[in-house]
N, C-alpha and C positions, 0 to 999 in steps of 0.2 A: 322646638321642632326644627328650626333652621340648623342647629348643631347636629341633630340626628341625621338630617338629610345630607349635610356636609360630610359627616363621618361615614355614612353609608356610601356616598360617592367615592370617598377616598379609599375605602376598603375594596370597592368594586374595581377601581383603577389599579390598585396594587395587585389584586388577584389576577386581573387581565394581563398585566405586565409580567407577572410570574409565569404565566402559561405561554406567552409570546416569546418563543426562543427557537433557535436552530437545533436540529438533532440529526446526526449522521447515522444511517442504518446500512451496514455492509452486508452484501450477499454472503461473503465468506470473510473470515478474519484470519484464515490460514490457507495458503496455497502451496500445493506440492508440485514441484517441477517434475517429479518422478526420477527415473534413471535416464540421464542424457549423456551424449558424447561431449567431450571437450570441444569448446568453440561453438556449441549449439546456440540457437536463438536465445538471447538473455532476457527478453521482454516478457513480463507477465502483468496482468491488469486486475486490480481490485475494483469491483463495481460497487457503487454506493448511491444512496438517495437521501436527500434532505427531507425527512418526514416531519420537520418542525414547521413553525409558522413565521420564522424570520430567516433572512439569508445566512447561509453557513459559510464561514470564512476559514480556510485552512491557513493558519498563521505560520506553521513550520512543519516540515516533513524531514525526518532524519533517519538514515540507515544506521544499523548497529556497528557497521565498519565501512571502510572505503570501497569494499567489494559489492555493496548493496546501495544502489542509487535510486531514490524515489523522485518522481516528477508529478507533483500535485497540480490540479487545475489552478490557474492564476486568478480567475474571476470568481466572485462569490457564487455559490450554488443556491439558487432561489428555492423557496418552498415548493416541494413536489418535483423538483428537478433531479435528474440522475446525472452522475459524473463518473469519471474514471481516474484512478490513481495508478500511474505507470510505475513499475518497479523493474529495475535491471540488476541482475546478479552477474558477476564476473565468471562466466562459464569456462574460463581458461584455468581455473583452480580445480584441480582434481580432488575428489573425495566427497564424503557426505557433508552436508551443511544444514544448519538451522540459523537463520538470521531474522532480525526484526526491523520493522519500520515504525517509528513513533510519530504520530500525528498530533499536533497541537491545534485546537480549533477554538472557536468562540462559543461552543456549547457549554453553558454554565454548569450543567449537571455531569458532563463527561468531557472535560477539556483535553484529556489525553486518551488516545486510542492506540493500542499496540497491535500491529499486524505481523504475521509470521510467514516466512517462506522456508520451505524445506526441499531437500532433494539430494541427488547424488550425481556427481560428474565423473564419468568414466573416461580413461585415456582412450584416444583413438587407436585402434589396432592397426599396426603397420602390416601391409601385405607381406606374406612370406615369399622370399625369393630363393631360388636355387643357387648354390655356390657355382661360380663360373669355373669352367675347366681351364687349366693352363695349357697352352699349346706346347707342342714339342719344341718349338723354337724359343720358348721361355717368355712369351708375351703374357 
């Protein structure tokens, strides 16, 4: 009987430990900047929540190139807590873009999450100017 109780307690402990884990749930996994002018505000924010039962730790956040810079929260995100992941794209680069940010977390079921940003940067239109007349004096 003691062995049965010990085995039951062990199974219960292992089962409880398996369910006690962090889990990030993102509002969106893809953000569209839309069509923006060159030099526009580069910041966009991915909102997420730890819907798990243990603190969520973002171990690493890496952009797919140097033009995409993520800034994750430094502190662990406690269960039930919401947080923001800031992402900045270099809006001085003209043209359409699709870039990714890869997050590495302590979530054992989903240790890597890939987020995507898209959009198009248009060159700033220069105002049209009229040609200046040359004076009769040659100026």
